[in-house]
NUVEX-68140 format. One record per residue: residue in one letter; x, y, z of N, C-alpha, C in turn. Coordinates in steps of 0.05 Angstrom, whole numbers, plus 32768, in hexadecimal, padded with zeros to 4 digits. Layout:
aXYZXYZXYZ/...
//
This chain:
m8840898385F18845896E86008854895585FA/d885F895286118880893B860A886D891C8605/t8871891B85E48864890A85D6888188F485DD/q887F88E285C6889688C985C5889188B785AF/t88AC88B285A888A6889E859188A3887D859E/p888D886C8597888E885A859F88A4884585A8/r88B4883685BF88C7882185BD88BE880685B4/t88A3880185A6889B87E585AA88AC87D78594/t88AA87C1858E88C287B2857B88AA87AE8567/p88B487B4854E88A287A58535888687A1853C/i888A87848543887787728548885F8776855F/l88698794856A884787A08579884887B0856F/r885387BE8556884687DB8551882B87DA8542/t881F87E9854887FC87E7854187FA88068537/a87E58808852C87D98823852B87CE882F8546/d87CA881A854E87B78818856B87CD88208580/s87E08814858187FD881E8598880B88388592/d8804883A8571880F885485758807886C857F/l87EB885D857487D4887C857B87D5887F859A/e87DA887285AD87DC886F85C887F5887A85D1/i880E886985D28827886B85DB882E888D85D5/r8830889185C2883888B385BA882588C785D3/k881188B485E0880F88D585F6881788C9860E/l882988BC860C883388B58626884E88C48626/r885888CE8648887688E28645888B88D08659/r88A288D6865188AD88BE866988B888DD8682/h88AB88C7869388B988D286A188C988CE86BF/l88C888AA86B488D4889C86D288ED888F86C7/g8900889E86DC8919889A86D78922888986FB/h8943888186F4894E886A8707893A88738724/f8945888A8727893588938745891988838744/d890C8888873C88EF888F873688EC886E8732/i88F1885E872788ED8842872488F388348740/l89018833874A8914882A875C89038836877B/f88F68848877988E78853879088CB883E8784/f88BC883B876A88A5882F875F88A288138769/l88B9880D877188C687EE877788BF87ED878B/l88CA87F687A288CC87FA87BC88A887F687C2/c889E880687BD8886880987C8887787ED87B4/t887B87E2879F887687CC8798887D87B687A3/l889187AE87AE8898879F87BB889687A187D8/v889C87B587E7888E87BB8809887787BE880F/g886387AC8810884787B08818884C87AA8837/l884087BF884B884687B688698829879F886F/d881687A6886287FD879488648802877A8875/t8812876C8860881287568871882A874B8878/i8836875A888188458750889C883E874588B2/g8825875388C28819873688D18812872688C9/t880A871B88B88801870D88A7881C86F388A8/v883386FF889B884686F1889F885786EC88BA/a885286FE88CB886186FD88EA885086E588F3/a883386E188F7881886CF8901882986B28901/r883986AD88EC883D869088F3885A86958902/g886C86A3890B8877869C89218890869D8919/p88A98696892888C9869B891588C986888904/q88BE867988F888BF866788E388BD868188CA/a88AE868C88CC88A6869688BA88BC86AC88AE/f88D186C188BD88EC86C588BE88F986B488AF/t88FA869088AE890A868988A08900867F888E/w88E6867E888288DC867A886288DD86918855/m88DD86A4886488E786C98855890286CD8847/i891686BE8858893286BD8848892D86A68832/v8927868F883B8924867C8826891C8680880A/l8907868B880E88F5869487F688FF86AE87E6/a891286B987FA892386D187ED893686C687D8/i894086BA87E1895886AA87D3894C869887B3/v8935868787C3892E867B87A9891386788792/f890A8696879E88F9869F8790890086C1878A/f890386CF8797890586F08799892086FA8780/v893386EC878B894C86F18779894486E68761/p893C86C7875A893C86C88739892086D6872F/s891586E1873E890486ED872C8908870A8724/a8918871087378928872B872D893A87278714/l893F870E87198956870487008945870E86EC/l892986FE86E2891B86F686CE8910871486CE/c890C872486D78903874486CD8910874F86D1/a892C875886D58942875E86C0893D875286A1/e893F874686A2894D87428686892D87468673/l8919873B867E89018746866888F4875F8668/g8903877386818900878D868A890687978672/t892B87968664893C87A0865589348795863C/a892F877C8639892B8772861C8913877A860C/f88F78785862688D98784861688D48798862A/p88EA87B9862188DB87C9863788C387DA8630/q88B187D48620889A87DF8618888C87E48628/e887487F48629885F87F78638884B87E18639/g884887DC8653883387CC8660884687A78664/g885D87B4865C886D8798866B8866877D8668/p885F8778867E8851875C8685884687528679/y8832875E867188128761865F882287538643/l88408763863588438762861E885A8744861E/w886287458636886F87238634886F87128638/v884B870D8641884286FB8642882E86FD8622/r8823870D861C8814870A86018827870385EB/l8843870E85EA8858870285D4885C86EA85DC/a886186D785F0886486C785FA884E86AB85F2/f883286B085FA882486A285FF880B86AA85E8/g880386C385DB87F086C685D087DE86D785DE/h87C986E985CB87B886F785DC87A386EE85F2/l879D86D385EC878B86D08605879986C8861C/v87AE86B8861D87B886B6862987C586D08639/g87CD86E8862E87CD8701863587B887138647/a87A8870F862F878587178640878487118661/v878086F38661877286E28677878A86F38689/n87A686F3868787BB86F6869387B0870F869E/t87B68722869387BA873E869987A1874386A7/f8783873D869F8771874186B18777874186CF/m878C872186D48781871B86EE87A0872486F4/y87B3873386EC87C6874E86F587BE875A86FE/w87A5876986E88797878386F6878B877D8709/v8777876B870C87628762871B876F87648739/t87838758873E878E875A875A878987758767/n879287888752879D87A2876F877B87B28771/p876D87B58760875887BE8768874D87AF878A/v874E878F8786873D878487978749878C87B5/w876E879187AD8783878E87C6877D87A387D4/f877787BB87BE877A87DD87C7875F87E487D8/g874B87D787C0872F87E187D6872F87CE87EF/g873A87B587F0873B87AC8807874D87A2881B/t8763879A881C87738797882D878187AE8833/l878A87B5881A879A87D58826878687E68839/t876F87EB8829875E87FF883E874F87F28850/v875487E0885A874B87CE8876876587E58881/s877987D08879879087DC888E878C87F78891/a878F8809887C879588298882877988368898/v876688268898874E882F88B08758882888C5/t8762880788CC876787FC88DE877E880E88EB/a878E881A88DB87AB882788E3879D884188F4/f8788885188E2878A886588F5876A88628909/t875C884F890E87478849891D875F8842893A/t8779882D893287818826894A8790883E8955/f879E8852894987B588678952879E88828954/f878F888D894B877E88A7894E876388A18957/r87578887895E873E88838967873E8868897C/d8759885D898F875A885289A3874F883889A9/g874B8836898387448816897C872E88178977/r8717882B897B86FE882F897986F988318958/p86E7881F895186E4881B892A86CF8832892B/f86C9883A891086BD884E88FE86A588418903/g868D885488FB8675884F88F38672884688D6/t8664884588D38657883D88BB8663884F88A7/l865B886688AF865F8881889A8683888E889F/g8685888688B886A1888D88B486B2887F88A8/f86B1885C88A086B9884E88A386BB88528879/y86A88859886E869F885C885586B18879884D/l86B28892885986B588A0885D86D588A48850/f86E7889B886E8703888E886A8707887F8854/t86FF8866885187068857883B8700885B8826/l86EF886A881286E7887587FE86F5889287F6/g86FE889C8809870D88B98807872A88A28804/f8738888D880F8753888388128753887787F7/v873C886E87E2873E886287CD873D887787BE/w8730888487B58729889987A8874488A987A6/f875388B587BB876A88C087B6877988BA87AA/g8782889A87AE8797888587A0878C88898784/i877288848777876C8882875E8776889C875A/l877388B6875E877388CD8752879188D1874C/t879C88C6876287BD88C9875E87C888BA8746/a87B788A0873E87BB8894873087B5889E870C/v87A588A9870B879688B786F187AA88D586E7/v87AF88E386FD87CC88F986F887E688F086EF/s87E688FF86DE8805890186CA881688F586D7/f882B88E086D4884188D586DD885188EA86EE/r885588FB86DC8864891486E98863891A8701/i8844891C870C883C89218725883789098737/g882C88F5872E882388DF8737883888CC8744/k885188CB872A886688B8873B887588BF875E/w886B88E38757887288E58779886488D98793/i885288C6878E884588B987A1884F88A387A7/p886188898795886B887E879B888F888687A3/v8894889987A288B088AA87A888A988AA87C9/l889388B587CE888888B987E6888A88A687F6/g8883888F87EA8883887487F9889288698803/g88AA886F87E988BE885987F488CB8864880F/w88CA888A881388D18895882088C7888B8842/t88AD88878837889F888B885B889F886C885D/r88A48851884E88A68838885388CA883C885C/l88E0884C885A88F8884C886388F2885A8881/a88EF8868888788E38878889F88D5886F88B0/l88BD885888AD88B5885188BE88BD883888C4/l88C5882588B888D2881188B788F8880B88D0/i88FA882D88C3891F882D88DA8910883488F5/l88FA884C88F888F0884E890F88E488378921/f88D68829891088C68812891988DE88008921/t88F687F4891A890887F28920891887F2892D/g8924880989308934881589448920881C8964/t890C881E896088EF881D897788F887F98988/v88F987EF897788F887CC897E891087CD8993/l892A87D3898B894687CF899F893687E689B4/i893B87F789AE893287FE89D0891987F589DB/y890687ED89CF88F787DB89DD890187BE89EF/a890887B489E18924879C89E4893387AA89FE/v894487BC89FD894A87C58A14894387C48A2C/r892887D18A2B892187D48A3D890787C08A4C/h88FA87B38A3B88E887A18A4488F0878C8A3B/g890687818A278907875D8A2A88F387648A0D/v890087418A0588EF874489E588E6872389EA/h88CC871889DE88CA86EF89D888DB86EE89D7/g88E186DF89E188FC86C989DB88EA86AB89CC/f890886AC89BC8909869389AA891C869089A6/g891B866989A3893E865C89A0893E86598980/l8958865589798955864C895C89488637894A/a893986278961892F860A8958891186148952/d890E8630895D88F08640895788F6864A8931/f89048651892B890D86578912890D863B88F9/t890986258903890D860C88F788ED860E88E8/p88F8860C88C288E3860F88BE88D185F488B6/g88B785FB88B988A285E588B4888B85E3889D/w888285CD8899887A85C98879885385D08878/s884885DB8897883085EA8895883886088897/g8850860C88A28856862988A3885E86338887/f886A861B88768868862988578857862D8843/v88458617884A88308616883E881F862E8842/a881986408857880A864C8862881B8667885E/l8830866A88598840867F8853884A868C8832/m8852866E882888578678880C8843868587FB/p8828868287FD8821869487E7882886B787F5/v881C86BA8804882186D18813883A86E8880F/l885586D08818886A86D88808886E86E187F0/i887086CF87E5887186D287C2885D86EA87BE/f884886F187C98839870887C5884C871E87CA/n8859871B87E38867873187E8887E873F87DB/y8884872387C788A6872187BF889C87288798/v888A872B8793888A872B87728883874C876F/g8882875687538870876E8749889B877C8746/f88A9876D873E88C58777872B88C287828719/e88A48778870488A0877A86EE8896878D86EE/l888E87998702886D87B686FC888787CE86F4/p889087D786F4889F87F386DE889A87F186CA/n889F87DB86C0889C87D986A2888A87CE8696/s886C87D886AD885687E4869E885587F6868C/a8860880686A08868882B86908883882D867F/g888A880F867588A88813866D88A68827865B/d88928838864088938848863188968866863A/e88938860865D88938881866A88AE887D8676/m88C58866867188E1886D868388EC8878866B/v88FF8882867F891D889086718926887E8665/d893C8870867089418856866589438843867B/p8930883786698929881C8679894188038681/r894F8807865B896387EB865F897C87F3867C/r897A880A867D8995881486978988881086AF/d8972882486B1896C881986C88956880C86D8/v894987FC86C0893F87E086D1895187D286E2/p896087C486D4896A87AE86E4897E87C186FC/a898487D086FF899387E28716897D87E68728/a895F87EA8723894787F8873E894887D68746/i894187C98731893F87B08742894E87948746/f896F87A4874A8980878B8761897F87A2877A/r897E87BE8778897B87CC8792896087CE87A3/s894F87D38796893887CB87A0892E87B287AF/g893E879F87A0893B878187A6894A877A87C8/v895C878A87C9896B878687DD8957879A87F7/l895B87B287F3894387B88805893587AF880F/a891A879C87FE8902879B8803890B87808818/v8919877188078921875F8829892787648844/l893487798842893B878988588923878E8864/l891287A2885488FE87AD885F88E6879C8869/y88E6877F885D88D1876D886988DF875D8883/a88FA8757887E8907874C889688FB875588B3/l8909877288B38912877E88C588EE877F88D9/p88DD878988CE88C7878C88E588B2877288E6/v88B6875A88D388AF874288DE88BF873E88F8/l88DC874288F388E38732890D88DB873F891C/g88DE875D892088D18779893488B587718941/v88A18760893088938757893F888E87418947/l88978730894588A28717894C88AE87208968/l88C48728896D88CE8733898688C087448997/v88AA8750899188A3876389A0887E875889A7/l8877873F899D885D873589A38858871289A6/p884D870F89B3884C86EC89B2883C86E38995/t884486D2898F884486CB8970882586C38970/k881786B7898D87F786B9899087E786D38988/a87F486E5899587E586F9899087E8870C8974/v87F58706896187FF870C894787E8870E8934/t87D6871F892687C9871E891487CC872288FF/g87C2871B88EA87D0872488D087BD873B88C7/l87AB874D88D087A3876988D187AE877988DF/s87AD877588F687C4878B890D87D787828912/g87E3876F890C87FE8764891C881687788919/f881F878989078830879C8904882087BA8912/l880687B3891387FF87D18924880787D08939/d87FB87B8894787FB87AC8964881E87AF896B/a882D87A98960884887A68964885487C48965/m884E87D38953885187F28959884E8803896A/r882D880289798821880389938835880289A6/q883987E989A8884887DC89C3886087EA89C9/v886D87E789AA889087F289A7888C881189B6/f8879881F89A78880884489AD8874884689CB/s8876883089D48865883F89F2888188438A04/v889C88378A0288B2884489FB88AE885C89FF/y88B0886E89EE88AE888889E98893889A8A07/g888888888A0D886A888E8A17885488848A14/g884D88748A24883288678A32883C884B8A48/s882E883A8A46882A88238A52882488058A4E/v883087EE8A53882187D38A40881187CA8A54/g87FC87CE8A5787F387BF8A7287F887948A75/p87E8878B8A8787EE87798A8D87E387598A70/d87CF87648A6B87BF87598A5787C887608A3A/g87D6876D8A3B87E187788A2887DC87928A1B/t87C487A38A2587C187B88A1287CB87CF8A19/v87D287DC8A0487EA87FA8A0387DC880D8A02/t87DE881F8A1187D988368A0F87F388478A14/l87E9885A89FA880A886F89F687F6888B89F7/t881588938A05881388B88A11882A88CA8A09/g882A88E48A05883788E78A06884B88F089EB/a886888E489E3887A88E889CB886B88CE89C0/g886788BA89D28860889B89C88842889E89BD/l882C88A889BB881488BA89B4881E88C78989/v882F88D9899D883788EA8984884A88D88974/l885A88CB8978886A88BA8960885F88A18957/g883F88998968882D887D895C882588948949/g881C88A0894C880A88B98939881588B98924/i883088C1891B884288C68905884288A988F8/c88468899890B8857887F88F68835887088EA/a881C887C88FA8802886E88EB8800887B88D2/v880E889788CF880788AB88BB8819889488A5/l882A889488AB88498888889B883F8876889D/f882F886288A088218844889E880F88428884/i87FA8854888487DD8866887387F3886C8860/l87FD887D885A8816888688488818886E8835/t882F885A8847883D884D883C881F88398825/l880D882F883687FA8819882C87EC882D880F/l87EA8849881287E2884D87FB87EA885087E5/s880C885687E88825885487D38825883B87C9/s8818882387D68820880887CA8809880187BA/g87F5881287BF87DA880A87B487E088168799/v87E68836879B87EE883C878387FB88358778/a88188831878088288828876A8823880C8754/w880D88058760880C87E5875887EB87ED8744/l87E28800874E87D18807873B87D488138720/m87F28828872B87F3883C87088808882886FA/g8816880886FF881C87F886F0880787E286E2/t880187D486F287E187C286E687CF87CF86DD/d87BF87EA86E187AD87F986CD87BF87F686AB/r87DF880386AF87E48805869987E187F1868A/a87E787DB869A87EF87B7868E87D687AE867B/l87BC87BC868C879F87B2867E879987C38664/a87A287E6866687A487F0865287AB87EE8636/v87C287E2864087D187DA862687C687BF861B/s87BF87B9862A87B18797861D879E87A38613/g878C87B4860E877387C28606877F87C985EF/y879387D085EC879487E785D387A887D085B9/d87B287BE85D187C187A885BE87AA879385B6/g878A878B85BE8780878485AE877B876585C2/a877D876385E5877C875385FB87688762860B/a875987788606874A877F86158733878F8603/p8720879E8613871087B285FF871987C58600/r871C87CD85E1872C87E885D0872187F985E9/a870E880185F787078814860687138814861C/l872787FF8624873688098639874888118630/g87628813861C8770880F860A8771882B8606/v877188418615876B885E8613877F88638629/i87958872861F87AA8891862C879D88A9862A/s879A88AB8640878A88D5863B87AF88E08630/e879C88EF861887A6890C861087BB89198627/r87AB8922863487B2893A864C87C5892B8660/l87BB8914866987C9890A867D87E288F78678/g87DC88E8866087F688D1866087E988BA866F/t87CF88B7867A87C488A2868A87B0888D8676/p87B6887B8688879D8868867D8781886E8691/v87798885868987668892869E874A887A86A1/r873D887586938727885F868A8731884486A0/v8747883C86A2874F882286A98750882E86C8/n8761884A86CF875F885586EA8747885486F8/l872E886686EA8712886586F2870C884186F4/l8709883486E586FA881A86E9870D88168700/s8726880F870A873788098722872A880F873A/g871D882C873787148832874C86F1882D875B/l86E7882B873C86CF8820874586CF87FF874C/v86E087EB874486E787CF874B86F087D08766/s870387E58771870C87EA879A86F887F287A0/t86E287FF879C86CF880A87A886BA87F787A3/g86B587E38795869D87D1879486A387B987AA/v86BE87AB87AB86CC879A87BA86CE879F87D9/l86D187BA87DE86D187C787F486B887CD87FF/v86A087D887F4868587DA87F9868187B28800/l867987A187E88676878A87E98681877F8808/a86A28777880786A28772881A86A0877A883C/h869F878D883B869887998858867E8791885D/q866887888848864987858848864C876D8852/l8656875A8847865E87388843866287348865/t8679873F88698686873A88858678874E88A5/g8669875B88998661876D88B3866D877688B9/g8680878688A58695879E88C286A5878F88C6/d86AE877788CD86C0876E88D786DE877388CA/a86F4877E88D58707878788C88717877188C6/a8716876288D68730874888CB8727873188B9/k8705872688BD8703871F88AC870187268885/l86F88749888B8700875688698719874A8865/f872D8755887987488756886F874F87388864/g8745871F886E87508705886D87448702884B/a872A87058848871C86FA883D87238709881D/v872F8725881D873B87348803874F873187FC/l876887278812877D8722881B8783870187FF/s877A86F08811877686D48802876C86DD87DB/l875886F087DA875486EA87BC876886F587AD/a8772871087BE878C872187B287A7871687A4/l87A2870087BC87C186E487B887BB86D787A2/s87A686C287A1879B86B5878D87A186C48772/t879686D88772878D86EC875F87B386EE874B/t87BC86F5875A87D48703875A87E986E68750/l87EA86D2876087FE86BF875987ED86B18741/l87DE86B0873687D586A4872187DB86AF8707/s87E586CA870287E386E186F8881186D186E8/y880E86CF86FE883A86CD8700883186B686EB/l881D869886EC882A869086DF8821868F86CA/g881F86A086B4882586AB869F883C86B9869C/i884986CD86AA885F86DB86AC887786D086AE/f887F86C086C5889B86AD86C1889C869C86A7/p888C868986A288998678868C88A1868B866E/a889586A5866B889986B3865588B586B7864F/l88BF86BD866488E486BF866288EF86B1864D/h88F3868D865D88F78686863F88E88678862C/v88D38685862988C08688860B88D1869A8600/l88D586B1860788D186C585FF88F686C585F2/r890986B48602892786AE85F3892486A185D3/r890A868B85D8890E867D85C788FE868B85AC/k88EB869885B588E486A5859888E786BC858E/y88F986C4859D890486E38596892486EE8593/p893D86D28594894A86D4859F896286E28596/d895786F58583896787118572896087318588/v894C872785958945874385A28950874A85B0/p8966875E85B48984876885BE8979876A85E3/r898F875D85F689838757860A899A87618624/p899A877C862C89B3878F863489B387808656/y89AA8767865F89A387558673899B8741866B/r89B48733867289AA8714866989A986FC8681/v898F86F0868C89A186DE86A989A086BF86A0/r89B486B586AB89BB869486A689A8868B86A9/y89A5867686988996865E869F89738664869D/p8970866B8687894F867C868E89398667868F/r893F86508685892D863F86858926862F869F/t8939863386B18940862486CB8929863B86D8/i892F865386D6892B866E86EB890A866886E2/g8903866E86C588E4866C86C288D9865686D0/w88DC864286CE88CC862D86D388D3862C86FB/l88E78634870488EC862B871A88D3863F872D/l88D4865E872188BE866B872A88A586698724/t88A18658870B8880864F8700887C863B8715/a888C862E872088888610872C888786178748/l8889862E875A889086468768886D86478771/i88688659875E8850866287588839864E8754/a882F863C874788228625874C8824861C8762/f883686118767883085FF8784881F861B879E/a882B8629879A881C864487A9880A864487A7/t87FD8647878E87E5864E878C87CC86318792/v87DB8622878D87CE8603879C87C8860587B6/q87E1860B87C387D5860987DC87C5861F87E4/l87CB863287DF87B7864787DE878B863B87E1/l8790863887C8876F862C87C78770860E87D5/l878985FC87DC878685E187E5879385DF8807/p879685EC881287AC85F3882C87AE85DB8832/g87CD85D2883387C985B9884087D085A48830/i87C085A6881887C2858F880587D7857E8802/g87DD856687FE87F6855987FB88048546881C/a87F1855B883087FA854D884F87DB85538864/h87CF8561885E87B98563886D87A4857B8860/w879B8575884C8791858B884C8773859A885D/f877785AF8856876785C68874876385B5888D/g877A85A488928782859E88AC878685A688C5/p878785A688DA879B85B788EE87B185C388E4/g87B785DF88E687D485E888E787D385EC88C4/y87BE85E488BA87C185E9889987AC860A888C/a878F85FF889A87798611889B877D862D88A3/p8778863A888E877F8664888E8769866388AA/s877D867488AF876F868288CE8753868B88C7/g8743868088E4872A868888DF8715867288D0/w8721865888BE870F864D88BE8714863588CA/d86FC862A88C586FF860688CE870685EF88C2/p871085D688C7871685CC88AE86FD85B988A1/s86EA85BB88B086C585B188A386C685C4888D/e86D085E3889386BE85F5887886D285F4885E/r86DC85E3885A86F785D6884086EF85E0882B/w86D285D9882586C385DD87FB86B985FB8808/t86B28602881686B1861F881F86C786348816/y86D9862D882986EB863D881C86FE863987FB/l86F5862087F48704861D87D886F2862D87CA/a86D5862587CA86BE863987B886C6865887BD/v86D0865C87D586CF867E87DD86E6868487C7/e86F7867687C78713868287BA870F867B8794/a87068658878B8702865B877C86EE86638766/i86DA866C876D86CD8671875B86D68695874F/p86DE86A7875986ED86BE875B86F586BA873D/l870C86A38747872686A8872F8715869A8716/v87008688871686F5867A86FA86E7869986EF/v86DA86AB86FF86CB86BE86F886E286D386E9/f86F586DC86FD870A86EA86E6871B86E386D0/v871886CA86CE872586B186B6870A86B886A1/l86F586BB86AA86E786B4869786E686D48689/i86EA86E886A286E387038695870087098686/g871087018681872C8701867C872886F6865B/v871C86E28660871486D68641870186E5862C/a86E886EF864186D78704863386F187238625/f86FF8726863B870E873C862C8719873D8613/w872D872786158733871585FD871E871785E2/f8707870B85E486F0871285CD86E7873285CB/a86F0873685D986EB876185D486FE876985C8/g8712876485CB8733876985BD872D875D85A3/a87218752859287138743857A87218755856A/p870D876D8565870E87808550872A87908555/t873A879685698750879C8562876687948553/r8763877985658777875B8563877287678537/r875687618534875C8760850D8767877B8503/r8762878C8513877387A48507878F87A78504/s8793879C851387B28794851687BE878084FE/
//
């Protein structure tokens, strides 16, 4: 077995940590980290949600790339090289603010992903399959569960197996992203030459406040994740060398891989026809008609010949892309929760690394159970309405994700002050400014997600989420806030459960 000496600093070394970390193997090199980050950062499930806001979405995407994406990359480059231990974001928060904040923050960080995987990603995958292989006809109940549960548990299985094998899912996902988006973008150009595009002028790109309020949470959700590979810090070959290089290269690619498909959707479909769930899929169907097929006067698309074949290939690539996104996030956040288990911020039973596989199998299986529960519950509550299911789960995933970064981003300045002598191979300038700028943006986005339009016209026209009436503001707030309160309480309970481990330390 390829065991290793823990990289943990003296303040993190305990008998429990040494027992678990010795089971890990170093499998992640620069190439692996780069593709891991691509799967983390580039999730195609939200392209339709962004494009539905029209051309101004493209403007806000570029603005937030400058004021949020770049600073967060710099922050994670420093923390990822100064504190490269297993558990990454959990340990940064725990070292900065203590076990209680670390427990709550990490539970929020972790629970986002089985919720997102079992809801948003799985529904997007089944929608892609029915759109391209069943001519839009939905599955019956049995077919729906066979497809979706197969998708969820195949993803869990790839997270369970050794990183030596499992890491190839993110690598495959990176290549499928590049292939799909290059083919889509090239086909948009062909479509534009043959059929023209929906015109919009420079004025349409003018950013507006309502667009900012609606787009900021989902754009920030798209732009987080630089820290995730550090959850497997003790499984990297050389994190101090590889992390900064992979962060900056993946960051450039991620902005391009988001901007081009959003622009392509806006060029092909009228804004009113773009939906959060199927916007990107509808645009794909329409542009692939240039290879074989037609678009009716009412916008109905029929693919034939090469168009049908290429559409099916791209649907498979899309599903693989969704799967790799979910698997990459599960691999990282499951490790963060496992580290919190053997570090005293969660039940010790969750902090067990498999001797044979080198993975946190218990947390992996817990993620699978939560994903399954979310899938079944959301499907039953929405009556099988895929669009409602997608929207409900996406909002919950957005809120839990945003809250978890309220602990991660301020850690930069606090750790500079608390541990000034820790070697920092990469040091960002103005750490306090960067940390608090990012925290302020996250806090604002969180408030606007819970109370859309607050400060202007709370839940008024132009601010209420799609499908909600302004009279339902309190219902919406309850739907968003109650799960968050429950998750915080579970995080506190995890902290209590970790007390025996802390006492041993």
